[in-house]
LOFI-190939 format. One record per residue: residue in one letter; x, y, z of N, C-alpha, C in turn. Coordinates in pm, whole numbers, padded with zeros to 5 digits, always signed. Example, Ala and Ser with C-alpha at 12.3 -4.5 7.8 and 13.67 -1.06 7.14 Angstrom:
<pts>
A+01319-00569+00780+01230-00450+00780+01320-00330+00780;S+01285-00225+00708+01367-00106+00714+01290+00003+00787;
</pts>
This chain:
<pts>
M+00106-00118+00009-00035+00026-00009+00116+00121+00008;A+00129+00179-00139+00190+00257-00149+00161+00397-00083;R+00036+00414-00050-00037+00547-00022+00042+00579+00126;S+00051+00499+00222+00091+00556+00359+00198+00616+00345;R+00208+00733+00469+00318+00842+00468+00408+00773+00579;T+00554+00827+00638+00603+00789+00755+00614+00940+00780;F+00605+01017+00937+00665+01080+00956+00797+01057+01024;D+00877+01160+00986+01038+01159+01036+01039+01281+01149;A+01069+01211+01246+01021+01277+01364+01127+01371+01422;A+01227+01361+01352+01355+01442+01341+01337+01576+01261;R+01241+01603+01184+01149+01672+01098+01081+01751+01168;F+01022+01713+01263+00909+01808+01357+00974+01928+01411;A+00890+02057+01390+00992+02151+01461+00983+02141+01585;A+00858+02073+01657+00848+02082+01819+00876+01965+01847;M+01001+01874+01854+01043+01772+01896+01008+01692+02048;A+01045+01823+02094+01005+01756+02244+00901+01752+02308;A+00794+01842+02228+00660+01814+02224+00580+01698+02197;L+00648+01646+02051+00573+01561+01989+00626+01461+02050;A+00758+01423+02102+00824+01285+02159+00714+01250+02289;A+00693+01386+02332+00592+01365+02472+00442+01309+02458;M+00410+01342+02301+00258+01329+02283+00277+01133+02227;L+00399+01104+02166+00381+00967+02081+00417+00866+02198;V+00407+00752+02155+00417+00620+02291+00389+00523+02157;A+00526+00415+02218+00525+00313+02157+00385+00244+02154;L+00325+00133+02058+00200+00076+02045+00260-00055+02120;L+00192-00073+02287+00249-00228+02346+00231-00366+02270;A+00292-00448+02269+00258-00556+02203+00195-00679+02257;G+00169-00647+02406+00097-00755+02481+00165-00745+02628;G+00117-00853+02742+00150-00791+02841+00052-00698+02914;G+00003-00740+03033-00061-00666+03121-00198-00654+03086;G-00218-00715+03011-00363-00720+02933-00475-00807+03003;C-00426-00853+03103-00534-00934+03191-00610-00854+03304;E-00539-00756+03322-00572-00646+03461-00653-00626+03412;L-00800-00629+03485-00932-00557+03440-00968-00496+03536;A-01051-00359+03561-01085-00299+03663-01209-00373+03715;I-01265-00359+03872-01390-00405+03906-01472-00278+03944;G-01600-00313+03901-01673-00202+03903-01686-00150+04036;D-01724-00048+04077-01694+00063+04205-01832+00004+04285;T-01919-00067+04286-02002-00123+04368-01968-00280+04407;I-01899-00302+04372-01837-00448+04357-01714-00455+04432;P-01704-00552+04549-01570-00576+04614-01462-00662+04536;A-01333-00621+04529-01265-00725+04472-01232-00844+04508;Y-01345-00958+04527-01334-01103+04584-01240-01152+04465;A-01183-01229+04517-01127-01390+04458-01234-01461+04499;C-01241-01529+04350-01370-01611+04375-01318-01748+04275;D-01405-01839+04271-01376-01940+04196-01525-02007+04114;P-01518-01971+03970-01626-01984+03888-01672-02186+03929;G-01814-02110+03938-01937-02245+03965-01933-02247+04126;A-01854-02131+04174-01866-02178+04341-01979-02064+04395;D-02018-02067+04519-02103-01904+04549-02041-01844+04637;T-01930-01803+04566-01828-01685+04627-01848-01560+04606;C-01915-01511+04517-01962-01369+04474-02098-01329+04539;P-02096-01170+04550-02204-01131+04631-02327-01164+04536;A-02478-01101+04590-02572-01135+04505-02549-01032+04369;N-02623-01087+04276-02625-01022+04135-02455-00980+04082;A-02378-01060+04108-02251-01079+04039-02185-01209+03968;V-02150-01205+03904-02067-01314+03831-01913-01360+03862;C-01859-01454+03841-01713-01481+03896-01634-01537+03724;V-01554-01371+03714-01532-01416+03569-01328-01511+03563;P-01350-01645+03468-01287-01743+03533-01157-01663+03460;S-01130-01596+03369-00981-01540+03310-00905-01439+03411;T-01026-01393+03529-00933-01295+03646-00947-01361+03799;H-01053-01432+03791-01095-01480+03922-01155-01362+04011;Q-01234-01269+03983-01261-01136+03997-01420-01118+03998;C-01487-01084+04105-01652-01094+04098-01643-00959+03979;I-01752-00957+03921-01834-00859+03858-01990-00843+03876;A-02017-00717+03867-02142-00711+03821-02228-00753+03679;A-02311-00825+03715-02394-00886+03597-02491-00838+03548;G-02551-00695+03572-02702-00666+03584-02670-00579+03431;A-02551-00554+03420-02555-00441+03266-02547-00537+03167;T-02502-00636+03164-02477-00731+03083-02591-00856+03039;C-02587-00973+03125-02676-01043+03161-02678-01095+03322;P-02790-01106+03354-02802-01144+03518-02767-01306+03519;V-02724-01296+03672-02655-01455+03687-02788-01545+03703;T-02898-01501+03741-03030-01588+03715-03109-01590+03634;G-03142-01456+03551-03200-01393+03465-03221-01431+03291;C-03134-01551+03271-03148-01576+03127-03263-01730+03119;K-03298-01689+02988-03436-01801+02976-03398-01960+02986;D-03496-02001+02984-03453-02168+03012-03403-02196+02864;G-03302-02263+02874-03167-02334+02818-03089-02268+02767;M-03050-02137+02881-02938-02048+02848-02893-01985+02981;Q-02779-01983+02962-02699-01932+03078-02616-01837+03031;C-02569-01776+03158-02471-01642+03161-02346-01627+03104;D-02292-01621+02976-02119-01667+02970-02043-01585+03005;P-01925-01604+03132-01873-01514+03229-01762-01489+03123;Y-01745-01506+03011-01672-01449+02909-01704-01320+02850;S-01833-01368+02744-01863-01233+02676-01996-01181+02774;L-02049-01205+02872-02121-01171+02949-02282-01145+02875;T-02312-01242+02801-02405-01264+02752-02472-01407+02780;C-02614-01411+02749-02727-01506+02751-02682-01596+02645;T-02601-01682+02674-02589-01802+02532-02668-01967+02605;V-02671-02030+02473-02730-02159+02478-02603-02269+02578;I-02723-02332+02649-02633-02406+02787-02634-02584+02651;D-02442-02581+02640-02397-02658+02556-02454-02812+02639;A-02523-02882+02570-02584-02992+02561-02509-03130+02646;T-02374-03099+02578-02290-03186+02574-02177-03164+02700;S-02200-03049+02779-02138-03062+02925-02165-03146+03013;D-02085-03107+03121-02096-03224+03213-02190-03160+03305;D-02313-03080+03259-02407-03001+03362-02516-03096+03304;G-02511-03111+03171-02606-03224+03095-02714-03100+03051;P-02799-03163+03003-02930-03083+02903-02995-03018+03024;P-03076-02887+02966-03162-02806+03120-03258-02885+03123;P-03290-02846+03223-03413-02951+03319-03557-02923+03218;G-03623-03044+03215-03704-03038+03104-03693-03043+02950;D-03586-03031+02938-03540-03092+02764-03557-03222+02731;T-03617-03277+02601-03627-03402+02570-03577-03404+02444;S-03510-03287+02382-03450-03309+02219-03377-03211+02216;S-03282-03226+02161-03172-03089+02137-03088-03162+01940;G-03056-03041+01910-02979-03118+01801-02878-03026+01710;S-02902-03016+01584-02845-02929+01481-02902-02890+01362;D-02933-02805+01293-02981-02686+01180-02884-02736+01098;G-02944-02722+00937-02804-02713+00837-02741-02674+00871;D-02720-02555+00924-02582-02435+00964-02502-02519+01060;G-02535-02559+01126-02474-02637+01273-02527-02590+01362;A-02598-02468+01382-02686-02384+01512-02729-02523+01615;V-02715-02502+01731-02797-02568+01825-02923-02523+01823;T-03009-02583+01842-03155-02585+01872-03198-02683+01980;Q-03284-02619+02054-03369-02675+02176-03507-02659+02214;D-03571-02721+02191-03719-02697+02206-03787-02728+02325;T-03879-02612+02362-03910-02621+02475-04095-02610+02473;T-04127-02624+02557-04266-02589+02525-04350-02550+02677;P-04336-02414+02674-04395-02344+02774-04529-02330+02826;V-04554-02339+02903-04692-02369+02939-04803-02292+02923;D-04785-02146+02917-04864-02055+02874-04900-02075+02729;T-04793-02089+02639-04840-02080+02515-04852-02260+02408;G-04787-02334+02491-04759-02460+02392-04670-02441+02278;T-04591-02326+02243-04576-02303+02113-04386-02374+02152;T-04342-02375+02025-04200-02444+02036-04113-02308+01997;E-04001-02282+02069-03912-02212+02071-03815-02256+02047;T-03706-02184+01926-03551-02206+01890-03478-02105+01968;I-03371-02172+02030-03273-02065+02086-03177-02061+01973;G-03092-01996+01937-02966-01991+01864-02816-01977+01969;P-02744-01966+01861-02598-01960+01940-02590-01788+01939;C-02481-01772+02025-02474-01627+02039-02392-01515+01928;R-02420-01438+01891-02402-01364+01764-02378-01231+01737;T-02399-01166+01859-02424-01015+01895-02264-00983+01941;L-02239-00831+01960-02091-00784+01990-02094-00834+02129;G-01919-00932+02152-01847-00982+02247-01887-01102+02236;C-01957-01160+02134-01960-01302+02168-01841-01356+02092;K-01823-01557+02138-01712-01567+02095-01747-01643+01949;C-01607-01633+01892-01647-01685+01755-01552-01689+01668;S-01544-01811+01585-01406-01842+01462-01414-01790+01344;G-01507-01719+01311-01541-01662+01194-01639-01571+01172;G-01623-01461+01054-01715-01376+01055-01867-01420+01052;G-01880-01517+00996-01987-01595+00992-02070-01605+01118;D-02021-01597+01220-02037-01633+01391-02098-01512+01416;C-02116-01390+01358-02124-01280+01409-02236-01198+01302;D-02390-01160+01356-02407-01076+01290-02373-00938+01245;S-02240-00915+01250-02197-00750+01228-02104-00845+01098;G-02076-00953+01074-02018-00992+01012-01830-00983+01014;I-01833-00938+01139-01639-00903+01173-01621-01020+01275;C-01517-01116+01297-01468-01197+01424-01326-01108+01431;A-01295-01052+01517-01180-01012+01543-01077-01115+01565;D-00961-01069+01526-00836-01169+01551-00737-01045+01586;Q-00627-01127+01639-00546-01023+01717-00483-00953+01662;L-00461-00958+01491-00367-00853+01417-00473-00748+01390;S-00584-00764+01408-00714-00625+01391-00727-00555+01514;V-00708-00620+01650-00769-00576+01759-00578-00585+01860;T-00477-00621+01782-00360-00588+01900-00345-00687+02004;P-00235-00707+02001-00211-00842+02098-00277-00805+02227;G-00252-00722+02286-00299-00667+02416-00446-00693+02446;L-00507-00664+02362-00652-00652+02381-00702-00820+02379;W-00643-00861+02253-00654-01024+02231-00678-01097+02351;S-00525-01038+02396-00466-01098+02558-00602-01090+02662;A-00637-01011+02673-00744-00951+02779-00893-00978+02748;A-00914-01036+02620-01031-01099+02571-01025-01255+02555;G-00914-01306+02622-00899-01440+02636-00823-01537+02533;S-00751-01457+02446-00677-01476+02341-00785-01595+02274;A-00893-01552+02223-00971-01641+02163-01079-01472+02034;G-01122-01513+01922-01185-01450+01829-01353-01413+01927;F-01341-01244+01903-01502-01245+01918-01573-01166+01845;C-01695-01149+01836-01790-01067+01733-01786-00911+01804;T-01725-00812+01642-01715-00689+01681-01771-00611+01535;Q-01763-00482+01552-01816-00394+01484-01713-00254+01448;P-01683-00169+01336-01581-00076+01341-01682+00041+01395;C-01625+00150+01490-01664+00243+01548-01608+00393+01537;C-01668+00459+01535-01577+00592+01561-01578+00663+01727;T-01678+00638+01789-01684+00662+01939-01751+00551+01960;S-01777+00569+02155-01832+00445+02173-01996+00457+02172;S-02037+00588+02118-02232+00615+02129-02219+00525+01951;D-02120+00494+01905-02146+00398+01774-02158+00268+01831;C-02166+00198+01940-02145+00075+01962-02263+00061+02026;D-02319-00076+02053-02443-00121+02123-02431-00080+02274;A-02561-00108+02363-02546-00086+02487-02459-00163+02604;T-02387-00274+02565-02266-00366+02609-02156-00350+02574;T-02117-00266+02489-01955-00210+02423-01955-00113+02439;V-01810-00032+02420-01719+00043+02419-01628+00039+02316;C-01603+00150+02231-01527+00186+02154-01349+00210+02161;F-01281+00106+02126-01145+00111+02143-01062+00140+02008;A-00981+00243+02054-00867+00257+01910-00776+00204+01945;T-00767+00109+01810-00607+00022+01844-00520+00083+01804;A-00520+00189+01702-00376+00276+01677-00300+00184+01560;A-00382+00071+01515-00340+00017+01423-00400-00022+01278;G-00496+00097+01264-00553+00107+01134-00699+00070+01167;G-00760+00120+01275-00918+00059+01335-00966+00107+01475;N-01091+00120+01453-01164+00141+01640-01279+00055+01614;Y-01281-00030+01717-01392-00133+01747-01434-00140+01855;C-01602-00187+01880-01669-00221+01997-01617-00366+02084;V-01602-00312+02192-01534-00442+02341-01627-00411+02413;N-01593-00543+02485-01640-00534+02612-01556-00469+02752;P-01592-00383+02798-01562-00253+02871-01462-00322+02969;L-01500-00423+03038-01388-00497+03115-01267-00536+03056;W-01227-00534+02888-01114-00620+02883-01030-00500+02875;V-01101-00321+02880-01025-00233+02854-01024-00142+03005;G-01046-00220+03120-01052-00167+03228-01157-00062+03273;R-01254-00081+03185-01364+00041+03215-01511+00003+03242;A-01593+00104+03347-01668+00068+03372-01795-00030+03332;V-01892-00104+03349-01983-00185+03295-02114-00088+03290;D-02109-00038+03389-02251+00034+03396-02187+00231+03353;F-02275+00214+03228-02198+00383+03181-02328+00493+03123;G-02308+00595+03120-02382+00696+03110-02408+00728+02967;A-02396+00869+02975-02439+00907+02804-02320+01036+02778;K-02271+01072+02844-02185+01183+02823-02072+01135+02740;V-02007+01257+02647-01950+01206+02519-01789+01234+02564;G-01737+01241+02474-01564+01275+02519-01556+01428+02522;G-01465+01433+02595-01417+01569+02670-01544+01639+02732;T-01666+01564+02776-01767+01622+02889-01706+01611+03034;S-01716+01734+03112-01635+01707+03281-01709+01584+03322;C-01651+01522+03429-01693+01422+03527-01616+01390+03610;A-01683+01301+03707-01643+01248+03859-01647+01143+03833;A-01684+01057+03784-01671+00880+03790-01696+00828+03629;N-01652+00723+03630-01626+00637+03482-01777+00626+03457;A-01856+00584+03552-02005+00571+03479-02074+00679+03426;E-02031+00792+03445-02124+00901+03357-02112+00885+03238;C-01981+00842+03183-01926+00871+03039-01968+00754+02973;R-02020+00759+02830-02021+00719+02707-01974+00548+02696;S-01794+00612+02720-01691+00540+02712-01669+00443+02796;G-01746+00490+02936-01695+00407+03033-01551+00459+03110;L-01504+00583+03145-01390+00593+03128-01378+00767+03160;C-01356+00821+03273-01339+00941+03318-01168+00969+03342;A-01100+01034+03285-00987+01090+03299-00966+01214+03327;G-00927+01237+03409-00832+01395+03462-00951+01485+03443;S-01107+01442+03518-01208+01470+03556-01240+01498+03368;K-01204+01451+03287-01297+01432+03144-01309+01313+03089;C-01466+01261+03035-01515+01176+02922-01382+01141+02840;A-01329+01042+02854-01189+01012+02700-01269+00903+02621;D-01307+00960+02520-01379+00878+02423-01262+00850+02271;P-01280+00784+02215-01207+00781+02123-01327+00849+01981;C-01262+00900+01905-01302+00992+01748-01258+00966+01625;C-01291+01002+01534-01240+00979+01404-01241+01085+01277;S-01305+01194+01357-01319+01314+01248-01295+01450+01302;T-01201+01561+01285-01172+01659+01374-01280+01740+01279;N-01356+01728+01174-01466+01793+01134-01598+01775+01219;A-01618+01655+01304-01708+01629+01394-01732+01674+01471;T-01819+01770+01487-01858+01848+01619-01930+01798+01724;A-02038+01695+01669-02103+01620+01773-02035+01545+01819;S-01952+01467+01797-01882+01322+01846-01786+01371+02015;C-01819+01521+02010-01677+01551+02124-01773+01653+02192;A-01751+01704+02299-01812+01816+02399-01785+01949+02331;P-01912+02053+02356-01838+02184+02337-01696+02220+02371;G-01610+02279+02303-01520+02368+02348-01394+02243+02320;T-01413+02153+02243-01295+02023+02245-01330+01992+02127;S-01232+01902+02070-01196+01861+01940-01173+01720+01898;C-01171+01672+01777-01103+01548+01781-00944+01549+01736;R-00877+01538+01802-00732+01545+01774-00655+01448+01840;F-00522+01440+01791-00470+01304+01781-00374+01367+01929;G-00317+01241+01964-00240+01230+02142-00223+01094+02192;N-00200+01119+02327-00206+00985+02370-00325+00947+02424;F-00386+00817+02399-00543+00833+02503-00503+00774+02643;P-00555+00829+02730-00582+00821+02871-00611+00651+02891;G-00599+00548+02903-00662+00456+02890-00640+00362+03022;A-00724+00287+03087-00669+00205+03223-00601+00125+03194;T-00574+00087+03064-00502-00051+03065-00345+00016+02970;S-00279-00096+02987-00118-00019+02913-00157-00007+02762;F-00242-00096+02702-00265-00102+02572-00366-00030+02550;D-00380+00043+02622-00486+00121+02575-00440+00300+02630;K-00314+00325+02567-00244+00475+02584-00177+00493+02483;S-00217+00412+02361-00156+00438+02241-00189+00593+02185;Y-00109+00634+02077-00143+00772+01980-00237+00709+01915;V-00348+00824+01941-00521+00779+01831-00560+00900+01869;A-00687+00901+01765-00768+01040+01783-00873+01022+01857;S-00866+01142+01993-01000+01137+02080-01067+01237+02128;C-01138+01276+02220-01165+01397+02233-01110+01487+02348;G-01073+01622+02293-00993+01686+02416-00993+01827+02355;S-00876+01909+02451-00878+02047+02403-00759+02040+02295;A-00791+02154+02206-00639+02165+02121-00636+02293+02070;G-00536+02286+01950-00568+02475+01887-00697+02491+01799;S-00648+02613+01716-00725+02645+01614-00734+02624+01462;G-00581+02560+01463-00568+02583+01290-00640+02476+01233;A-00698+02496+01110-00769+02453+01030-00677+02321+00943;N-00724+02227+00870-00653+02141+00786-00606+02205+00682;G-00452+02225+00681-00410+02247+00559-00333+02406+00599;S-00369+02445+00707-00285+02564+00764-00158+02536+00802;T-00084+02644+00804+00020+02655+00838+00063+02633+01030;C+00194+02572+01048+00206+02520+01197+00349+02493+01217;N+00366+02550+01303+00495+02525+01363+00523+02402+01450;V+00409+02381+01570+00408+02271+01660+00230+02198+01635;P+00258+02081+01750+00123+02053+01718-00001+02087+01761;S+00038+02222+01882-00102+02262+01972-00125+02398+01879;D-00077+02412+01732-00135+02531+01670-00237+02489+01589;C-00279+02346+01590-00352+02279+01528-00499+02205+01576;K-00618+02223+01545-00698+02190+01581-00686+02023+01629;S-00643+01962+01529-00608+01845+01498-00520+01800+01620;E-00423+01891+01631-00294+01839+01718-00218+01758+01664;L-00203+01769+01514-00112+01737+01454-00042+01779+01340;C+00103+01859+01374+00128+01963+01259+00256+01843+01196;D+00235+01830+00998+00311+01736+00977+00408+01851+00851;S+00570+01866+00965+00677+01946+00889+00712+01887+00750;N+00687+01768+00748+00732+01683+00645+00648+01740+00501;F+00574+01814+00481+00469+01872+00423+00403+02000+00422;N+00537+02107+00438+00595+02254+00451+00489+02290+00572;G+00454+02207+00707+00443+02258+00787+00265+02289+00814;N+00209+02158+00789+00040+02189+00769-00008+02121+00908;C-00127+02159+00941-00238+02112+01030-00295+01970+00919;R-00301+01891+00967-00370+01755+00936-00449+01697+00967;N-00590+01704+00932-00674+01693+01057-00719+01522+01072;A-00761+01470+01138-00837+01360+01156-00961+01336+01072;C-00930+01209+01045-01069+01179+00931-01131+01020+00876;R-01229+01035+00852-01293+00928+00865-01304+00873+00718;N-01332+00940+00625-01292+00904+00458-01257+01026+00371;T-01228+00969+00285-01152+01117+00160-01317+01223+00148;A-01435+01186+00146-01510+01319+00153-01457+01381+00258;D-01420+01321+00399-01436+01415+00484-01296+01513+00518;C-01234+01490+00378-01123+01579+00391-01160+01735+00301;G-01293+01736+00280-01341+01849+00172-01277+01910+00081;S-01154+01839-00007-01143+01887-00130-01084+01789-00244;A-01071+01797-00352-01080+01731-00424-00925+01639-00496;S-00843+01736-00393-00680+01719-00405-00623+01668-00287;V-00746+01596-00187-00667+01610-00050-00766+01459-00031;S-00687+01360+00028-00720+01243+00082-00705+01197+00216;C-00821+01089+00240-00810+01018+00410-00711+00893+00361;A-00566+00956+00397-00479+00807+00384-00447+00824+00517;Y-00411+00671+00579-00326+00593+00711-00199+00643+00707;I-00127+00710+00802-00003+00752+00819+00071+00655+00945;V+00194+00615+00917+00254+00558+01023+00357+00704+01079;V+00369+00665+01221+00433+00764+01312+00595+00743+01345;T+00665+00783+01292+00756+00706+01316+00854+00721+01475;G+00879+00556+01528+00897+00530+01674+00741+00524+01714;N+00611+00496+01662+00489+00484+01747+00498+00347+01707;N+00514+00311+01573+00446+00160+01526+00330+00166+01542;G+00224+00289+01496+00111+00290+01552+00076+00360+01367;I-00098+00318+01346-00074+00400+01221-00231+00420+01217;V-00226+00577+01180-00379+00631+01246-00452+00742+01082;A-00547+00757+01085-00572+00788+00937-00623+00982+00987;A-00544+01034+00854-00519+01193+00826-00530+01223+00689;C-00564+01343+00689-00602+01430+00591-00437+01471+00486;F-00423+01443+00367-00349+01429+00312-00321+01445+00172;P-00245+01578+00120-00274+01599-00039-00259+01507-00126;Q-00259+01538-00265-00204+01436-00400-00295+01299-00384;A-00427+01408-00419-00544+01244-00449-00534+01212-00643;G-00572+01099-00644-00585+01081-00784-00735+01132-00867;N-00796+01011-00972-00873+01070-01012-01014+00969-00987;A-00959+00814-00990-01075+00764-01017-01143+00724-00897;A-01265+00716-00867-01357+00698-00768-01366+00559-00687;E-01445+00576-00602-01446+00428-00487-01512+00343-00633;G-01411+00229-00614-01481+00052-00645-01409+00122-00810;A-01357+00185-00856-01298+00172-01027-01235+00086-01006;T-01118+00030-01111-01047-00059-01127-00935+00049-01124;C-00813-00007-01048-00685+00053-01027-00578-00047-01008;T-00419+00034-01066-00360-00046-01067-00212-00027-00942;Q-00237+00116-00888-00155+00183-00822-00267+00281-00723;D-00165+00331-00574-00249+00421-00537-00290+00521-00607;S-00204+00581-00683-00234+00729-00730-00311+00734-00830;D-00380+00605-00869-00495+00617-00944-00616+00703-00889;C-00644+00681-00769-00773+00663-00674-00772+00813-00633;Q-00916+00830-00618-00929+00972-00567-00887+00960-00376;S-00905+00856-00341-00882+00805-00236-00720+00793-00187;Q-00625+00794-00286-00494+00753-00283-00488+00579-00225;F-00574+00486-00227-00612+00378-00163-00638+00289-00272;C-00570+00223-00338-00590+00091-00416-00604-00017-00344;D-00716-00113-00377-00708-00223-00285-00595-00321-00336;P-00494-00381-00251-00355-00460-00314-00452-00597-00367;T-00557-00626-00327-00602-00739-00386-00713-00755-00459;A-00812-00673-00444-00913-00670-00538-00883-00589-00662;K-00792-00475-00638-00729-00400-00756-00849-00275-00795;Q-00900-00260-00727-01020-00160-00707-00975-00031-00598;C-01041+00071-00631-01013+00207-00516-01092+00181-00404;T-01051+00190-00297-01112+00187-00190-01108+00289-00083;D-01136+00282+00046-01108+00410+00127-01091+00397+00286;V-01062+00443+00366-01068+00469+00466-01216+00491+00561;C-01231+00381+00629-01382+00408+00731-01374+00389+00825;F-01500+00398+00878-01502+00388+01078-01662+00346+01085;A-01751+00316+00942-01883+00262+00911-01931+00266+00785;N-02019+00166+00792-02051+00098+00653-02112+00265+00586;S-02161+00320+00692-02212+00465+00599-02082+00548+00525;D-01948+00504+00561-01852+00588+00505-01817+00547+00367;C-01883+00407+00330-01849+00350+00159-01961+00371+00115;T-01891+00447-00031-01981+00476-00114-02055+00407-00226;K-01943+00295-00255-02015+00193-00375-02122+00063-00326;A-02193+00095-00400-02334+00005-00327-02277-00137-00324;G-02333-00172-00187-02283-00293-00125-02182-00343-00066;W-02102-00235-00053-01960-00212-00008-02002-00191+00147;R-01924-00283+00234-01897-00238+00362-01759-00216+00436;C-01770-00175+00578-01648-00149+00648-01605-00235+00699;R-01471-00294+00670-01413-00438+00747-01327-00443+00780;P-01225-00520+00806-01081-00516+00812-01007-00595+00666;E-00891-00535+00669-00853-00602+00546-00671-00575+00581;V-00602-00660+00545-00485-00703+00563-00395-00620+00489;V-00313-00516+00493-00221-00429+00373-00091-00423+00445;T+00020-00381+00350+00133-00376+00390+00203-00239+00350;V+00237-00174+00418+00260+00006+00443+00407+00044+00377;Q+00398+00097+00332+00502+00165+00237+00646+00173+00379;A+00620+00208+00464+00733+00256+00558+00761+00095+00633;G+00674+00007+00565+00704-00133+00622+00644-00189+00703;G+00579-00341+00748+00484-00371+00817+00374-00437+00751;S+00251-00492+00845+00156-00549+00810+00064-00488+00900;Y-00069-00412+00883-00164-00385+00941-00273-00443+00902;S-00397-00447+01003-00522-00481+00984-00587-00324+00958;V-00592-00253+00819-00701-00167+00883-00830-00181+00845;L-00911-00083+00874-01038-00043+00822-01064-00038+00679;A-01118-00051+00579-01117-00001+00456-01270-00068+00393;C-01344+00014+00312-01429-00038+00190-01445-00139+00102;G-01521-00216+00091-01509-00376+00022-01594-00402+00034;S-01616-00541-00002-01722-00624-00077-01722-00739+00059;
</pts>
């Protein structure tokens, strides 16, 4: 993927200021330290044993008691289902497990797609109910076909740290710009590796119960924020566009910097809501604080470069939304850069410079684009999904891009 650019830190006008902003993407370790909800003491527990307080469930990967009400209750799942302590969702009881079939069950089997079905006869209706496998965000999976979103996270897409915290297993997810794009049980995690994804808040050390405050809003507790994270008296949440004012609180903007996450792997250089400068995209700058995006690119004559969600977001026919690598950071982020081509999304291409987006899909040989949601894709039938690319600066990344 020749379109990505490399920042040379030595050329930045404010080397000291930039060095303070950039951190290396951590490749693992420390990922299993999960935060405990404010209302539940940090009990050490054994799965299956009655060692947790009421309305709590023991998570096997951490031997910690966590509140279950925000996801699935300990005893509130329907007949034939149980609370999965990894995904914290009601899932089908495995008929082959040591626990045996659920009480009253007389038949179980598999449909043509391999989904386990169990027939029950409720007293009030006498009808037959078919219970399918868990397919929602956070559920375990082995491929995209296991998920309603069509995306099953792997280690490359969500980075090794989160992968370890999630139990080193695939899970259903979807792209997001901010946590408001996720369902009521998940939050948005910025990977610093070419994508944002909806994940279980426990995996990134955030509150399980969360409020509605957007990034940059004043807060006193994690539970007030939609992201489940209050850091420095402000709600911390990823974002994807410096132009999008609704994603961040008034007086703040979507800008680049170190994310104040609760876990070691959630502190990378990404776009998130916070205070910044005033320089618009393309305006002259000397230091990051001159820019609304906090990104001053001295390699291109000292210009501010906005965070972007697709090429249209950059607002000019000669500017594209490009994945860039910051020297010394090993991460990859999306920002507006000049020198776009002529071919529209979906058109045939042989090189990046053919495309308006400066992004020629290396496999399909079609012009594609950066995305954070299906709505960012302009070709009919295309959606936003992860794709592995090799960047000019070196290294392979699983970036979000439009495609079939």
